N, C-alpha and C positions, 0 to 999 in steps of 0.2 A: 577577390579571391580565388575564384576561378581561372583569371588570368594570369596570375601570379603562380598557382600550381601547374597551369600547361605551361607557362614559360621555364619553369623549373624542369619540369618533365621532359623539353627540348632537348635546353643545357646539358642535361644527365644524357639525354639519348646522342647525343652529339657526343658529349666528352666519351662514352664507351664505345661510339664508333670508329674515333682515334683512338682506344687503348686495343682494337683487337688485334690479335699477334698479324694478321696477313698485312694490317696497317705499317707493322714497326718491325721489317725483317729481318733488321739487323740485331736487335736488341734480341727478337726472339731467337736468333740462328746462335745465339751467343746463350742464352739459360738451354735453349735444347740441346746443347754441346754439354754442359755442364751435367743435366740429365739423362743423356745417356752415357756419358763418362760413370756417372752413378750408377745406374742399370747395370753397365755392364760388369763393374765391379760386382755389382748385388747376383750375378752369373754364378759365383763362387760359390753360392748357399747349397746349390745342389750336386757340387764336386765338378763343373764344369770347367777346363781351361781356358783362360781366358784368351788367349790367341784363337782358339777357335770357333768362340761367338763374337770377335769383332770382327770378320765381314758381314755378318748378320746386323750388328748395331749400325755397320757404317750405313746397311743397305735399307734399314727404319729411318735414320737419318733422315739419308738425301729423298727418300719417299714423301717426309714430313715436310722437309723442303719445297719442293717440286709442289706438295699441293697447297701449301703459302702461297708459292708465287701464282699459281694458277688463280687463287682466288683473291688473289689484289689484281690481276691486269684484267680478270672477268668481266663482260661489259654486265653480268647481272649476278645478285648477290645469292650466295648460297655459304651457310656455316663451313669453317674450316674445315672441322670434322669430317664434312661431308666429303671435300674435294681430296682431301688426305685421304680416308678411303677408297674413293676412286679412283685414287692413281695406286694404291695399293693391291685395289682389284684388279687392274689392267695388268700389273705387273706381274701376277701371280696366274694370268689365265693359259691357259694350255697354246694357244696360238701366240702368246707375246714371245718376240724372239728370245731366248735366254733365262725363262720361264723354270726350268728344272734346275739350275745354277742357283737362282736367288732363293728357291723354295728348302734348295738343300741347304743354303747360306744362313737361310731364317729356320730350319729346323735347327741348327746348333743354338739357340738365343733360347734361355730357357724364359718362355712367358711370364709364368708364374710370380718368378722372384721378381721380372722387371716390372709389372703393371701393381705389384700391393703397395709397393711405396708410394705410386702416381696415386692410387686411390684413394691412399690413405689420406695424401693433399690434399685432391680432389674432395675428401669428404671433411677436411677439416678448415676449409679455403673460405673463410666467411667474408662478404665486404660488407663496406657500410650502409650497402643499400637492405641488406637480409638482416641486417641490427636494427636498422629505423623499423622495419615492417617484425620484428619481433616485439620490439617496445609499444608499438599498434595493437598486435594481436594479445600479447600478456600470456597469461596462463591458458588461455584457451588453445594455443598454441601446443604447449605441451601435452594438453592430454590427449589431443587428436595424433600428436608424433607417436606418443606411446601405446593407442590404440593401431596406429598402422603397423608400428613395429611389431608388435604381437601378433594383431593376425597376419600380417607376413610370415610371422616366426611359424606359428602354429600351422598355417596354410603351408609351409614347405615342407615342413615336418609330416604332417598329413600325407602330402604327393610322396614325400620319400618314403615314409613306410609303406603307403600301399605298392609302390612302385620296387622297391624291394622287398 
């Protein structure tokens, strides 16, 4: 039984490695373009003109693609989020050529409007692995999750009350 489990885990690890965004650059670029277009239109929520936010959205798109390409061809593994963050940080450092223009264009993007749908999707995206884990843990996981949510909410309320 141990051998079967390790074979399945190894297969899952290989399958997950192939599904990483940096290993499917073409598909990831298309999906990312669709997400950027949706996020660009969500910029209207706060009354921002669409054309003002377009250069910033294109810059964000290019930063993500560069980070994924670097992650794909780098000789050591680092999660895509780390590469994208690193590229974005470097592009906005004071000594980077054109950083003032980049920051000015990014300032036109309403990040709250952009991030809200992405975080909502990330919170709702469940894979088969999470469902299998939930079946194994059952009702105990629900109790722990409720306690964690409650504790986080109360802790945040206390900090907000003390600080404000």
